[in-house]
N, C-alpha and C positions, 0 to 999 in steps of 0.2 A: 575539436574532435566530437563526433556524435556517433552513437551506436544504437540503432533501432533493433529492438528485440521483440519479435512477435510472441504473443502469449495466447492461450486458448480463450481468454476473456477479453482480449484487445491487444495492446502493445505498450511498450515503454521505450522512451528515447533517453538513453543515458548521455547527457550532454556535458557532464563534468564528473570525472573520476580522478580523485587525487588521494594522496596519503592522509589528508586531513578532513575531506568532506566528499559527498556524493550528491549530484543533482540530476533529477529525472523529470521528464514530462510523461505522465501516465494517462492512457486512454482506456476506459472501461466501456465496453459495448452495453447497451441497454439490456437489462435482464441477466447479465452475467455477473460473476463475483470472483474475487480473489479467495485464496485459502483462508480458513481460520488458522491464524498463525501467531507467533510471537518471536521476538528477537532477544537473544541473550545479552548483546552489547549495543546493537544499533539503536540510536535515538533519532527519531524522525519527526518532521513537521510537514503537514500537507496544506496546500492552498488551492482551493477550487477556482478554476477560471471559466469553466463551461459545463452546463448540465447540472444534474442533481444526483447525489449519491447518499446511500445510508452507510454510515460507519458504525459497525458494531464494535464497541470498545469496553474492555474490562475496567470497572471503576476501582476506587481505593478499597472497597469492601469485597472485591473479587467477583462482583456481579456484572453481567454483560448488560450494557445500555446501548440503545440505538440512537444515534445522532443523525438528523437529516441535514446534510450540508449542501449549500448552493453557492454560486459564484460570489467571491469576496470573503468567504468564510475560511477559517483555518483551524487546525487542531494538532496538538502535539501528541505523539504516541511514544511513551517512555519504554525503555527496555523492560522486558518481562511481562508487558501487558498484552493479553490476548486481543486480537482484532481481526476484522474482516471488512472489506469494502464491497459494496453492492451497487451496480449501476441502475438507478431508478430511470434515468435517461442516459443516452450516450453522454459521458462526462470526461473532462480532462482536468488534471490538476498537476501542480508542481509538488515534488517531494524533495526536500532538502534533508540530509541526514549525515551522521557520522559515516565513515567510509566502509563499514563491514558489509559489502555487497552480497555476500553469500550467507549471512547470518539470518536464516529463515528456518524456523521449526514449524513444520506443517502439522496441524492437529486434525483437520478435515479438509478435503479437497473435492470439489464437484467433478473434476476432470481426472481423478485417480492418481494424481502426482503425490509423491512422498518425499520426506527428507528435506533437503535444502533447495534453494532456487536453481542449483546446478543439476539436481537429480532429474 
C-alpha cells in the first residue's frame, strides 16, 4: 500500500502505516520548507537519499541549531524537539517513525496552516 499526499512544499509517500511504525518518502522542493513543529509522542529518524536540506533542530539546551544534511546522512528527531526542514536543493529522504501520523504541533508555517497535519 502506498499513499501519495501532496503538500505545499512538495509531497510525501506513506509507504508503511502500521500500528507499530510509519514509513515515508518525503520530497521537499528547492526553496520550500516544512512547518516549524514538534511532536508530543512521535519519534522519527530521517535518512537523506537525494539533494541537500537544512534541518533546524532544537538541541539539549533548547537552542535551535542548523544541520546541513546531504545524501547518506541521517538524524534522529526525538519527541518534543522543535524542528523544521528546508530544501536547499530538491531533496528526498526516508522518514521512519513511531505510528502517530497526526502528532504535529505547528508553531510557524509559511503556508498559513495551523494545528496538526490534518488541519
